[in-house]
mmCIF file of the C-alpha atoms, coordinates in Angstrom:
data_MODEL
# 
_entry.id   MODEL 
# 
loop_
_atom_site.group_PDB 
_atom_site.id 
_atom_site.type_symbol 
_atom_site.label_atom_id 
_atom_site.label_alt_id 
_atom_site.label_comp_id 
_atom_site.label_asym_id 
_atom_site.label_entity_id 
_atom_site.label_seq_id 
_atom_site.pdbx_PDB_ins_code 
_atom_site.Cartn_x 
_atom_site.Cartn_y 
_atom_site.Cartn_z 
_atom_site.occupancy 
_atom_site.B_iso_or_equiv 
_atom_site.pdbx_formal_charge 
_atom_site.auth_seq_id 
_atom_site.auth_comp_id 
_atom_site.auth_asym_id 
_atom_site.auth_atom_id 
_atom_site.pdbx_PDB_model_num 
ATOM 1   C CA . UNK A 1 1   ? 136.765 98.265  92.654  1.00 0.00 ? 1   UNK A CA 1 
ATOM 2   C CA . UNK A 1 2   ? 134.591 101.380 93.070  1.00 0.00 ? 2   UNK A CA 1 
ATOM 3   C CA . UNK A 1 3   ? 132.146 101.315 96.009  1.00 0.00 ? 3   UNK A CA 1 
ATOM 4   C CA . UNK A 1 4   ? 128.784 102.991 95.457  1.00 0.00 ? 4   UNK A CA 1 
ATOM 5   C CA . UNK A 1 5   ? 126.248 104.172 97.951  1.00 0.00 ? 5   UNK A CA 1 
ATOM 6   C CA . UNK A 1 6   ? 122.537 103.301 97.440  1.00 0.00 ? 6   UNK A CA 1 
ATOM 7   C CA . UNK A 1 7   ? 122.018 106.843 96.385  1.00 0.00 ? 7   UNK A CA 1 
ATOM 8   C CA . UNK A 1 8   ? 124.650 106.533 93.728  1.00 0.00 ? 8   UNK A CA 1 
ATOM 9   C CA . UNK A 1 9   ? 122.961 103.298 92.504  1.00 0.00 ? 9   UNK A CA 1 
ATOM 10  C CA . UNK A 1 10  ? 119.575 104.954 92.231  1.00 0.00 ? 10  UNK A CA 1 
ATOM 11  C CA . UNK A 1 11  ? 121.152 107.515 89.958  1.00 0.00 ? 11  UNK A CA 1 
ATOM 12  C CA . UNK A 1 12  ? 122.859 104.835 87.867  1.00 0.00 ? 12  UNK A CA 1 
ATOM 13  C CA . UNK A 1 13  ? 119.578 102.825 87.686  1.00 0.00 ? 13  UNK A CA 1 
ATOM 14  C CA . UNK A 1 14  ? 121.030 99.425  87.464  1.00 0.00 ? 14  UNK A CA 1 
ATOM 15  C CA . UNK A 1 15  ? 118.459 97.081  89.177  1.00 0.00 ? 15  UNK A CA 1 
ATOM 16  C CA . UNK A 1 16  ? 120.717 94.104  89.568  1.00 0.00 ? 16  UNK A CA 1 
ATOM 17  C CA . UNK A 1 17  ? 123.395 96.272  91.363  1.00 0.00 ? 17  UNK A CA 1 
ATOM 18  C CA . UNK A 1 18  ? 120.661 97.683  93.624  1.00 0.00 ? 18  UNK A CA 1 
ATOM 19  C CA . UNK A 1 19  ? 119.320 94.313  94.470  1.00 0.00 ? 19  UNK A CA 1 
ATOM 20  C CA . UNK A 1 20  ? 122.777 92.913  95.334  1.00 0.00 ? 20  UNK A CA 1 
ATOM 21  C CA . UNK A 1 21  ? 123.378 96.103  97.497  1.00 0.00 ? 21  UNK A CA 1 
ATOM 22  C CA . UNK A 1 22  ? 120.168 95.581  99.435  1.00 0.00 ? 22  UNK A CA 1 
ATOM 23  C CA . UNK A 1 23  ? 120.910 91.948  100.016 1.00 0.00 ? 23  UNK A CA 1 
ATOM 24  C CA . UNK A 1 24  ? 124.159 92.969  101.516 1.00 0.00 ? 24  UNK A CA 1 
ATOM 25  C CA . UNK A 1 25  ? 122.709 96.041  103.338 1.00 0.00 ? 25  UNK A CA 1 
ATOM 26  C CA . UNK A 1 26  ? 119.090 95.167  104.301 1.00 0.00 ? 26  UNK A CA 1 
ATOM 27  C CA . UNK A 1 27  ? 118.802 98.298  106.500 1.00 0.00 ? 27  UNK A CA 1 
ATOM 28  C CA . UNK A 1 28  ? 119.900 100.765 103.733 1.00 0.00 ? 28  UNK A CA 1 
ATOM 29  C CA . UNK A 1 29  ? 116.296 101.658 102.870 1.00 0.00 ? 29  UNK A CA 1 
ATOM 30  C CA . UNK A 1 30  ? 115.818 103.107 106.288 1.00 0.00 ? 30  UNK A CA 1 
ATOM 31  C CA . UNK A 1 31  ? 118.717 105.516 105.914 1.00 0.00 ? 31  UNK A CA 1 
ATOM 32  C CA . UNK A 1 32  ? 118.390 109.096 104.678 1.00 0.00 ? 32  UNK A CA 1 
ATOM 33  C CA . UNK A 1 33  ? 119.963 110.189 101.420 1.00 0.00 ? 33  UNK A CA 1 
ATOM 34  C CA . UNK A 1 34  ? 122.075 113.336 101.120 1.00 0.00 ? 34  UNK A CA 1 
ATOM 35  C CA . UNK A 1 35  ? 118.814 115.189 100.095 1.00 0.00 ? 35  UNK A CA 1 
ATOM 36  C CA . UNK A 1 36  ? 117.268 114.330 103.498 1.00 0.00 ? 36  UNK A CA 1 
ATOM 37  C CA . UNK A 1 37  ? 114.661 111.818 102.182 1.00 0.00 ? 37  UNK A CA 1 
ATOM 38  C CA . UNK A 1 38  ? 114.524 108.119 102.067 1.00 0.00 ? 38  UNK A CA 1 
ATOM 39  C CA . UNK A 1 39  ? 115.860 106.071 99.160  1.00 0.00 ? 39  UNK A CA 1 
ATOM 40  C CA . UNK A 1 40  ? 112.282 105.224 98.178  1.00 0.00 ? 40  UNK A CA 1 
ATOM 41  C CA . UNK A 1 41  ? 111.372 108.928 98.014  1.00 0.00 ? 41  UNK A CA 1 
ATOM 42  C CA . UNK A 1 42  ? 114.449 109.657 96.041  1.00 0.00 ? 42  UNK A CA 1 
ATOM 43  C CA . UNK A 1 43  ? 113.492 107.001 93.521  1.00 0.00 ? 43  UNK A CA 1 
ATOM 44  C CA . UNK A 1 44  ? 110.106 108.637 93.243  1.00 0.00 ? 44  UNK A CA 1 
ATOM 45  C CA . UNK A 1 45  ? 111.639 111.946 92.585  1.00 0.00 ? 45  UNK A CA 1 
ATOM 46  C CA . UNK A 1 46  ? 113.662 110.456 89.962  1.00 0.00 ? 46  UNK A CA 1 
ATOM 47  C CA . UNK A 1 47  ? 110.587 108.665 88.577  1.00 0.00 ? 47  UNK A CA 1 
ATOM 48  C CA . UNK A 1 48  ? 112.395 105.461 88.316  1.00 0.00 ? 48  UNK A CA 1 
ATOM 49  C CA . UNK A 1 49  ? 109.411 103.079 88.403  1.00 0.00 ? 49  UNK A CA 1 
ATOM 50  C CA . UNK A 1 50  ? 111.364 99.827  88.302  1.00 0.00 ? 50  UNK A CA 1 
ATOM 51  C CA . UNK A 1 51  ? 113.467 100.949 91.341  1.00 0.00 ? 51  UNK A CA 1 
ATOM 52  C CA . UNK A 1 52  ? 110.383 102.020 93.219  1.00 0.00 ? 52  UNK A CA 1 
ATOM 53  C CA . UNK A 1 53  ? 108.792 98.536  92.667  1.00 0.00 ? 53  UNK A CA 1 
ATOM 54  C CA . UNK A 1 54  ? 112.023 96.797  93.839  1.00 0.00 ? 54  UNK A CA 1 
ATOM 55  C CA . UNK A 1 55  ? 112.223 99.062  96.986  1.00 0.00 ? 55  UNK A CA 1 
ATOM 56  C CA . UNK A 1 56  ? 108.596 98.361  97.721  1.00 0.00 ? 56  UNK A CA 1 
ATOM 57  C CA . UNK A 1 57  ? 109.373 94.572  97.525  1.00 0.00 ? 57  UNK A CA 1 
ATOM 58  C CA . UNK A 1 58  ? 112.287 94.982  100.076 1.00 0.00 ? 58  UNK A CA 1 
ATOM 59  C CA . UNK A 1 59  ? 110.266 97.148  102.421 1.00 0.00 ? 59  UNK A CA 1 
ATOM 60  C CA . UNK A 1 60  ? 108.254 95.784  105.329 1.00 0.00 ? 60  UNK A CA 1 
ATOM 61  C CA . UNK A 1 61  ? 106.643 99.151  105.927 1.00 0.00 ? 61  UNK A CA 1 
ATOM 62  C CA . UNK A 1 62  ? 106.548 102.500 104.307 1.00 0.00 ? 62  UNK A CA 1 
ATOM 63  C CA . UNK A 1 63  ? 105.369 105.780 105.701 1.00 0.00 ? 63  UNK A CA 1 
ATOM 64  C CA . UNK A 1 64  ? 102.295 107.818 104.750 1.00 0.00 ? 64  UNK A CA 1 
ATOM 65  C CA . UNK A 1 65  ? 104.156 110.138 102.349 1.00 0.00 ? 65  UNK A CA 1 
ATOM 66  C CA . UNK A 1 66  ? 106.115 107.469 100.646 1.00 0.00 ? 66  UNK A CA 1 
ATOM 67  C CA . UNK A 1 67  ? 102.758 105.680 100.108 1.00 0.00 ? 67  UNK A CA 1 
ATOM 68  C CA . UNK A 1 68  ? 101.186 108.871 98.589  1.00 0.00 ? 68  UNK A CA 1 
ATOM 69  C CA . UNK A 1 69  ? 104.308 109.130 96.290  1.00 0.00 ? 69  UNK A CA 1 
ATOM 70  C CA . UNK A 1 70  ? 104.688 105.544 95.208  1.00 0.00 ? 70  UNK A CA 1 
ATOM 71  C CA . UNK A 1 71  ? 100.951 105.090 94.468  1.00 0.00 ? 71  UNK A CA 1 
ATOM 72  C CA . UNK A 1 72  ? 100.176 102.569 97.253  1.00 0.00 ? 72  UNK A CA 1 
ATOM 73  C CA . UNK A 1 73  ? 96.430  103.365 97.814  1.00 0.00 ? 73  UNK A CA 1 
ATOM 74  C CA . UNK A 1 74  ? 95.768  100.677 100.307 1.00 0.00 ? 74  UNK A CA 1 
ATOM 75  C CA . UNK A 1 75  ? 98.629  101.776 102.483 1.00 0.00 ? 75  UNK A CA 1 
ATOM 76  C CA . UNK A 1 76  ? 97.426  105.347 102.232 1.00 0.00 ? 76  UNK A CA 1 
ATOM 77  C CA . UNK A 1 77  ? 93.859  104.402 103.277 1.00 0.00 ? 77  UNK A CA 1 
ATOM 78  C CA . UNK A 1 78  ? 95.223  102.405 106.222 1.00 0.00 ? 78  UNK A CA 1 
ATOM 79  C CA . UNK A 1 79  ? 97.509  105.054 107.475 1.00 0.00 ? 79  UNK A CA 1 
ATOM 80  C CA . UNK A 1 80  ? 94.532  107.528 107.489 1.00 0.00 ? 80  UNK A CA 1 
ATOM 81  C CA . UNK A 1 81  ? 92.332  105.106 109.211 1.00 0.00 ? 81  UNK A CA 1 
ATOM 82  C CA . UNK A 1 82  ? 95.068  104.700 111.917 1.00 0.00 ? 82  UNK A CA 1 
ATOM 83  C CA . UNK A 1 83  ? 95.675  108.344 112.273 1.00 0.00 ? 83  UNK A CA 1 
ATOM 84  C CA . UNK A 1 84  ? 93.248  110.829 110.398 1.00 0.00 ? 84  UNK A CA 1 
ATOM 85  C CA . UNK A 1 85  ? 95.291  113.768 111.563 1.00 0.00 ? 85  UNK A CA 1 
ATOM 86  C CA . UNK A 1 86  ? 98.145  112.796 109.398 1.00 0.00 ? 86  UNK A CA 1 
ATOM 87  C CA . UNK A 1 87  ? 96.329  114.058 106.233 1.00 0.00 ? 87  UNK A CA 1 
ATOM 88  C CA . UNK A 1 88  ? 97.401  117.637 106.450 1.00 0.00 ? 88  UNK A CA 1 
ATOM 89  C CA . UNK A 1 89  ? 100.954 116.961 107.959 1.00 0.00 ? 89  UNK A CA 1 
ATOM 90  C CA . UNK A 1 90  ? 104.141 117.783 106.140 1.00 0.00 ? 90  UNK A CA 1 
ATOM 91  C CA . UNK A 1 91  ? 106.754 115.415 104.915 1.00 0.00 ? 91  UNK A CA 1 
ATOM 92  C CA . UNK A 1 92  ? 110.222 115.565 105.975 1.00 0.00 ? 92  UNK A CA 1 
ATOM 93  C CA . UNK A 1 93  ? 111.164 117.727 102.977 1.00 0.00 ? 93  UNK A CA 1 
ATOM 94  C CA . UNK A 1 94  ? 108.161 120.056 103.518 1.00 0.00 ? 94  UNK A CA 1 
ATOM 95  C CA . UNK A 1 95  ? 105.425 118.769 101.235 1.00 0.00 ? 95  UNK A CA 1 
ATOM 96  C CA . UNK A 1 96  ? 101.898 117.795 101.878 1.00 0.00 ? 96  UNK A CA 1 
ATOM 97  C CA . UNK A 1 97  ? 100.621 114.345 101.078 1.00 0.00 ? 97  UNK A CA 1 
ATOM 98  C CA . UNK A 1 98  ? 98.152  115.829 98.525  1.00 0.00 ? 98  UNK A CA 1 
ATOM 99  C CA . UNK A 1 99  ? 100.954 117.891 96.986  1.00 0.00 ? 99  UNK A CA 1 
ATOM 100 C CA . UNK A 1 100 ? 102.981 114.706 96.543  1.00 0.00 ? 100 UNK A CA 1 
ATOM 101 C CA . UNK A 1 101 ? 100.080 112.703 95.108  1.00 0.00 ? 101 UNK A CA 1 
ATOM 102 C CA . UNK A 1 102 ? 99.402  115.520 92.738  1.00 0.00 ? 102 UNK A CA 1 
ATOM 103 C CA . UNK A 1 103 ? 103.100 115.960 91.716  1.00 0.00 ? 103 UNK A CA 1 
ATOM 104 C CA . UNK A 1 104 ? 103.411 112.137 90.849  1.00 0.00 ? 104 UNK A CA 1 
ATOM 105 C CA . UNK A 1 105 ? 100.061 111.977 89.029  1.00 0.00 ? 105 UNK A CA 1 
ATOM 106 C CA . UNK A 1 106 ? 98.570  109.567 91.508  1.00 0.00 ? 106 UNK A CA 1 
ATOM 107 C CA . UNK A 1 107 ? 94.972  110.540 90.793  1.00 0.00 ? 107 UNK A CA 1 
ATOM 108 C CA . UNK A 1 108 ? 93.090  107.893 92.791  1.00 0.00 ? 108 UNK A CA 1 
ATOM 109 C CA . UNK A 1 109 ? 95.130  108.801 95.947  1.00 0.00 ? 109 UNK A CA 1 
ATOM 110 C CA . UNK A 1 110 ? 94.738  112.541 95.368  1.00 0.00 ? 110 UNK A CA 1 
ATOM 111 C CA . UNK A 1 111 ? 90.947  112.160 95.095  1.00 0.00 ? 111 UNK A CA 1 
ATOM 112 C CA . UNK A 1 112 ? 90.823  110.057 98.311  1.00 0.00 ? 112 UNK A CA 1 
ATOM 113 C CA . UNK A 1 113 ? 92.852  112.621 100.237 1.00 0.00 ? 113 UNK A CA 1 
ATOM 114 C CA . UNK A 1 114 ? 90.491  115.352 99.274  1.00 0.00 ? 114 UNK A CA 1 
ATOM 115 C CA . UNK A 1 115 ? 87.640  113.201 100.137 1.00 0.00 ? 115 UNK A CA 1 
ATOM 116 C CA . UNK A 1 116 ? 89.169  112.633 103.622 1.00 0.00 ? 116 UNK A CA 1 
ATOM 117 C CA . UNK A 1 117 ? 89.703  116.233 104.139 1.00 0.00 ? 117 UNK A CA 1 
ATOM 118 C CA . UNK A 1 118 ? 93.066  117.181 102.756 1.00 0.00 ? 118 UNK A CA 1 
ATOM 119 C CA . UNK A 1 119 ? 93.365  120.967 102.285 1.00 0.00 ? 119 UNK A CA 1 
ATOM 120 C CA . UNK A 1 120 ? 93.578  121.764 98.619  1.00 0.00 ? 120 UNK A CA 1 
ATOM 121 C CA . UNK A 1 121 ? 95.036  125.241 99.385  1.00 0.00 ? 121 UNK A CA 1 
ATOM 122 C CA . UNK A 1 122 ? 97.763  124.209 101.785 1.00 0.00 ? 122 UNK A CA 1 
ATOM 123 C CA . UNK A 1 123 ? 101.203 125.018 100.282 1.00 0.00 ? 123 UNK A CA 1 
ATOM 124 C CA . UNK A 1 124 ? 104.478 123.228 101.078 1.00 0.00 ? 124 UNK A CA 1 
ATOM 125 C CA . UNK A 1 125 ? 106.260 124.713 104.141 1.00 0.00 ? 125 UNK A CA 1 
ATOM 126 C CA . UNK A 1 126 ? 109.580 124.782 102.448 1.00 0.00 ? 126 UNK A CA 1 
ATOM 127 C CA . UNK A 1 127 ? 111.152 127.336 100.089 1.00 0.00 ? 127 UNK A CA 1 
ATOM 128 C CA . UNK A 1 128 ? 109.187 126.158 96.963  1.00 0.00 ? 128 UNK A CA 1 
ATOM 129 C CA . UNK A 1 129 ? 105.867 127.184 98.513  1.00 0.00 ? 129 UNK A CA 1 
ATOM 130 C CA . UNK A 1 130 ? 104.132 124.890 95.920  1.00 0.00 ? 130 UNK A CA 1 
ATOM 131 C CA . UNK A 1 131 ? 100.506 124.334 96.162  1.00 0.00 ? 131 UNK A CA 1 
ATOM 132 C CA . UNK A 1 132 ? 98.820  121.071 95.092  1.00 0.00 ? 132 UNK A CA 1 
ATOM 133 C CA . UNK A 1 133 ? 97.400  122.858 91.961  1.00 0.00 ? 133 UNK A CA 1 
ATOM 134 C CA . UNK A 1 134 ? 100.973 123.839 91.063  1.00 0.00 ? 134 UNK A CA 1 
ATOM 135 C CA . UNK A 1 135 ? 102.158 120.290 91.202  1.00 0.00 ? 135 UNK A CA 1 
ATOM 136 C CA . UNK A 1 136 ? 99.342  119.012 89.133  1.00 0.00 ? 136 UNK A CA 1 
ATOM 137 C CA . UNK A 1 137 ? 99.545  121.682 86.555  1.00 0.00 ? 137 UNK A CA 1 
ATOM 138 C CA . UNK A 1 138 ? 103.296 121.309 86.139  1.00 0.00 ? 138 UNK A CA 1 
ATOM 139 C CA . UNK A 1 139 ? 102.883 117.622 85.682  1.00 0.00 ? 139 UNK A CA 1 
ATOM 140 C CA . UNK A 1 140 ? 100.197 118.295 83.077  1.00 0.00 ? 140 UNK A CA 1 
ATOM 141 C CA . UNK A 1 141 ? 97.630  116.163 84.985  1.00 0.00 ? 141 UNK A CA 1 
ATOM 142 C CA . UNK A 1 142 ? 94.428  117.726 83.765  1.00 0.00 ? 142 UNK A CA 1 
ATOM 143 C CA . UNK A 1 143 ? 92.056  115.428 85.599  1.00 0.00 ? 143 UNK A CA 1 
ATOM 144 C CA . UNK A 1 144 ? 93.667  116.169 88.855  1.00 0.00 ? 144 UNK A CA 1 
ATOM 145 C CA . UNK A 1 145 ? 93.675  119.845 88.225  1.00 0.00 ? 145 UNK A CA 1 
ATOM 146 C CA . UNK A 1 146 ? 89.889  119.690 87.467  1.00 0.00 ? 146 UNK A CA 1 
ATOM 147 C CA . UNK A 1 147 ? 89.241  117.766 90.764  1.00 0.00 ? 147 UNK A CA 1 
ATOM 148 C CA . UNK A 1 148 ? 91.261  120.303 92.821  1.00 0.00 ? 148 UNK A CA 1 
ATOM 149 C CA . UNK A 1 149 ? 89.373  123.143 91.151  1.00 0.00 ? 149 UNK A CA 1 
ATOM 150 C CA . UNK A 1 150 ? 86.049  121.545 91.721  1.00 0.00 ? 150 UNK A CA 1 
ATOM 151 C CA . UNK A 1 151 ? 87.062  121.307 95.442  1.00 0.00 ? 151 UNK A CA 1 
ATOM 152 C CA . UNK A 1 152 ? 87.924  124.832 95.837  1.00 0.00 ? 152 UNK A CA 1 
ATOM 153 C CA . UNK A 1 153 ? 91.503  125.127 94.899  1.00 0.00 ? 153 UNK A CA 1 
ATOM 154 C CA . UNK A 1 154 ? 92.515  128.765 94.499  1.00 0.00 ? 154 UNK A CA 1 
ATOM 155 C CA . UNK A 1 155 ? 93.439  129.509 90.896  1.00 0.00 ? 155 UNK A CA 1 
ATOM 156 C CA . UNK A 1 156 ? 95.882  132.385 91.206  1.00 0.00 ? 156 UNK A CA 1 
ATOM 157 C CA . UNK A 1 157 ? 98.220  131.043 93.874  1.00 0.00 ? 157 UNK A CA 1 
ATOM 158 C CA . UNK A 1 158 ? 101.951 131.901 93.469  1.00 0.00 ? 158 UNK A CA 1 
ATOM 159 C CA . UNK A 1 159 ? 104.673 129.594 94.272  1.00 0.00 ? 159 UNK A CA 1 
ATOM 160 C CA . UNK A 1 160 ? 108.503 130.105 94.300  1.00 0.00 ? 160 UNK A CA 1 
ATOM 161 C CA . UNK A 1 161 ? 109.695 132.448 91.412  1.00 0.00 ? 161 UNK A CA 1 
ATOM 162 C CA . UNK A 1 162 ? 106.242 133.815 91.028  1.00 0.00 ? 162 UNK A CA 1 
ATOM 163 C CA . UNK A 1 163 ? 104.864 130.893 89.036  1.00 0.00 ? 163 UNK A CA 1 
ATOM 164 C CA . UNK A 1 164 ? 101.036 130.408 88.862  1.00 0.00 ? 164 UNK A CA 1 
ATOM 165 C CA . UNK A 1 165 ? 99.186  127.335 87.643  1.00 0.00 ? 165 UNK A CA 1 
ATOM 166 C CA . UNK A 1 166 ? 98.468  129.241 84.348  1.00 0.00 ? 166 UNK A CA 1 
ATOM 167 C CA . UNK A 1 167 ? 102.125 129.761 83.866  1.00 0.00 ? 167 UNK A CA 1 
ATOM 168 C CA . UNK A 1 168 ? 102.627 125.907 83.922  1.00 0.00 ? 168 UNK A CA 1 
ATOM 169 C CA . UNK A 1 169 ? 99.604  125.224 81.748  1.00 0.00 ? 169 UNK A CA 1 
ATOM 170 C CA . UNK A 1 170 ? 100.734 127.706 79.077  1.00 0.00 ? 170 UNK A CA 1 
ATOM 171 C CA . UNK A 1 171 ? 104.333 126.240 79.230  1.00 0.00 ? 171 UNK A CA 1 
ATOM 172 C CA . UNK A 1 172 ? 102.949 122.796 78.641  1.00 0.00 ? 172 UNK A CA 1 
ATOM 173 C CA . UNK A 1 173 ? 100.643 123.942 75.804  1.00 0.00 ? 173 UNK A CA 1 
ATOM 174 C CA . UNK A 1 174 ? 97.666  122.415 77.652  1.00 0.00 ? 174 UNK A CA 1 
ATOM 175 C CA . UNK A 1 175 ? 94.733  124.239 76.053  1.00 0.00 ? 175 UNK A CA 1 
ATOM 176 C CA . UNK A 1 176 ? 92.160  122.256 78.023  1.00 0.00 ? 176 UNK A CA 1 
ATOM 177 C CA . UNK A 1 177 ? 93.592  123.171 81.204  1.00 0.00 ? 177 UNK A CA 1 
ATOM 178 C CA . UNK A 1 178 ? 94.188  126.795 80.188  1.00 0.00 ? 178 UNK A CA 1 
ATOM 179 C CA . UNK A 1 179 ? 90.445  127.149 79.417  1.00 0.00 ? 179 UNK A CA 1 
ATOM 180 C CA . UNK A 1 180 ? 89.614  125.510 82.790  1.00 0.00 ? 180 UNK A CA 1 
ATOM 181 C CA . UNK A 1 181 ? 91.846  127.885 84.684  1.00 0.00 ? 181 UNK A CA 1 
ATOM 182 C CA . UNK A 1 182 ? 90.551  130.882 82.780  1.00 0.00 ? 182 UNK A CA 1 
ATOM 183 C CA . UNK A 1 183 ? 86.888  129.944 83.524  1.00 0.00 ? 183 UNK A CA 1 
ATOM 184 C CA . UNK A 1 184 ? 87.797  129.854 87.137  1.00 0.00 ? 184 UNK A CA 1 
ATOM 185 C CA . UNK A 1 185 ? 89.343  133.283 87.070  1.00 0.00 ? 185 UNK A CA 1 
ATOM 186 C CA . UNK A 1 186 ? 92.948  132.830 86.294  1.00 0.00 ? 186 UNK A CA 1 
ATOM 187 C CA . UNK A 1 187 ? 94.834  136.124 85.700  1.00 0.00 ? 187 UNK A CA 1 
ATOM 188 C CA . UNK A 1 188 ? 96.814  136.404 82.447  1.00 0.00 ? 188 UNK A CA 1 
ATOM 189 C CA . UNK A 1 189 ? 98.767  139.464 83.638  1.00 0.00 ? 189 UNK A CA 1 
ATOM 190 C CA . UNK A 1 190 ? 100.700 137.822 86.449  1.00 0.00 ? 190 UNK A CA 1 
ATOM 191 C CA . UNK A 1 191 ? 104.496 138.071 85.931  1.00 0.00 ? 191 UNK A CA 1 
ATOM 192 C CA . UNK A 1 192 ? 106.856 135.569 87.285  1.00 0.00 ? 192 UNK A CA 1 
ATOM 193 C CA . UNK A 1 193 ? 110.466 136.486 88.491  1.00 0.00 ? 193 UNK A CA 1 
ATOM 194 C CA . UNK A 1 194 ? 112.082 137.746 85.405  1.00 0.00 ? 194 UNK A CA 1 
ATOM 195 C CA . UNK A 1 195 ? 108.958 139.385 84.096  1.00 0.00 ? 195 UNK A CA 1 
ATOM 196 C CA . UNK A 1 196 ? 107.503 136.550 81.923  1.00 0.00 ? 196 UNK A CA 1 
ATOM 197 C CA . UNK A 1 197 ? 103.659 136.303 81.514  1.00 0.00 ? 197 UNK A CA 1 
ATOM 198 C CA . UNK A 1 198 ? 102.022 133.030 80.850  1.00 0.00 ? 198 UNK A CA 1 
ATOM 199 C CA . UNK A 1 199 ? 101.741 133.998 77.209  1.00 0.00 ? 199 UNK A CA 1 
ATOM 200 C CA . UNK A 1 200 ? 105.540 134.530 77.001  1.00 0.00 ? 200 UNK A CA 1 
ATOM 201 C CA . UNK A 1 201 ? 106.086 131.007 78.214  1.00 0.00 ? 201 UNK A CA 1 
ATOM 202 C CA . UNK A 1 202 ? 103.718 129.556 75.713  1.00 0.00 ? 202 UNK A CA 1 
ATOM 203 C CA . UNK A 1 203 ? 105.459 131.560 72.912  1.00 0.00 ? 203 UNK A CA 1 
ATOM 204 C CA . UNK A 1 204 ? 108.922 130.307 74.085  1.00 0.00 ? 204 UNK A CA 1 
ATOM 205 C CA . UNK A 1 205 ? 107.638 126.788 73.721  1.00 0.00 ? 205 UNK A CA 1 
ATOM 206 C CA . UNK A 1 206 ? 106.264 127.347 70.290  1.00 0.00 ? 206 UNK A CA 1 
ATOM 207 C CA . UNK A 1 207 ? 102.566 127.355 71.308  1.00 0.00 ? 207 UNK A CA 1 
ATOM 208 C CA . UNK A 1 208 ? 101.836 130.567 69.264  1.00 0.00 ? 208 UNK A CA 1 
ATOM 209 C CA . UNK A 1 209 ? 98.018  130.222 69.119  1.00 0.00 ? 209 UNK A CA 1 
ATOM 210 C CA . UNK A 1 210 ? 97.953  129.725 72.925  1.00 0.00 ? 210 UNK A CA 1 
ATOM 211 C CA . UNK A 1 211 ? 100.178 132.749 73.301  1.00 0.00 ? 211 UNK A CA 1 
ATOM 212 C CA . UNK A 1 212 ? 97.696  134.830 71.336  1.00 0.00 ? 212 UNK A CA 1 
ATOM 213 C CA . UNK A 1 213 ? 94.859  133.673 73.512  1.00 0.00 ? 213 UNK A CA 1 
ATOM 214 C CA . UNK A 1 214 ? 96.841  134.670 76.621  1.00 0.00 ? 214 UNK A CA 1 
ATOM 215 C CA . UNK A 1 215 ? 98.061  137.936 75.238  1.00 0.00 ? 215 UNK A CA 1 
ATOM 216 C CA . UNK A 1 216 ? 97.198  141.144 77.267  1.00 0.00 ? 216 UNK A CA 1 
# 
């Protein structure tokens, strides 16, 4: 009989197997996965909502970054009340709480973090160098992008591989976001690694009208 780790089971996605594993190994949720993050964070990265819910049911306490990722607003608010300084800290894999909330599309939490003083221009301190606006744009979360821009997010920030928010918006074909970024001064002539412009990414995805708008 093959034995699986909790990490393996997350990848497989079988809820009943995971539930049985946790009943036999109640401390497994506190152990790090091979990626250096908790099983709950790994489930968030895989965007497996049913597993996230199960892990939350089995968890007596989750940390601040897990709460921002798993969309647990009350826990986020409580953690900030207990320790306001946590708001601009970095997670164990190098992301900000705001960056995580933006990446997972947790708009209410993202707005609350900004209200409480989260730095909208603080990038991850890992090799990705991703800013909150990058995360929101890549996820196609237009409302979050608007909120970040209204609160001073820099529009031409560059992450790993030279990607700007406009690159992501163009690749997603999000004309509303593209217009919003252009109105804030987004540059159309920034080339990512490999030389591609935002217009090139739009064209590659078949968004030909957008490519024309962004052409230089």
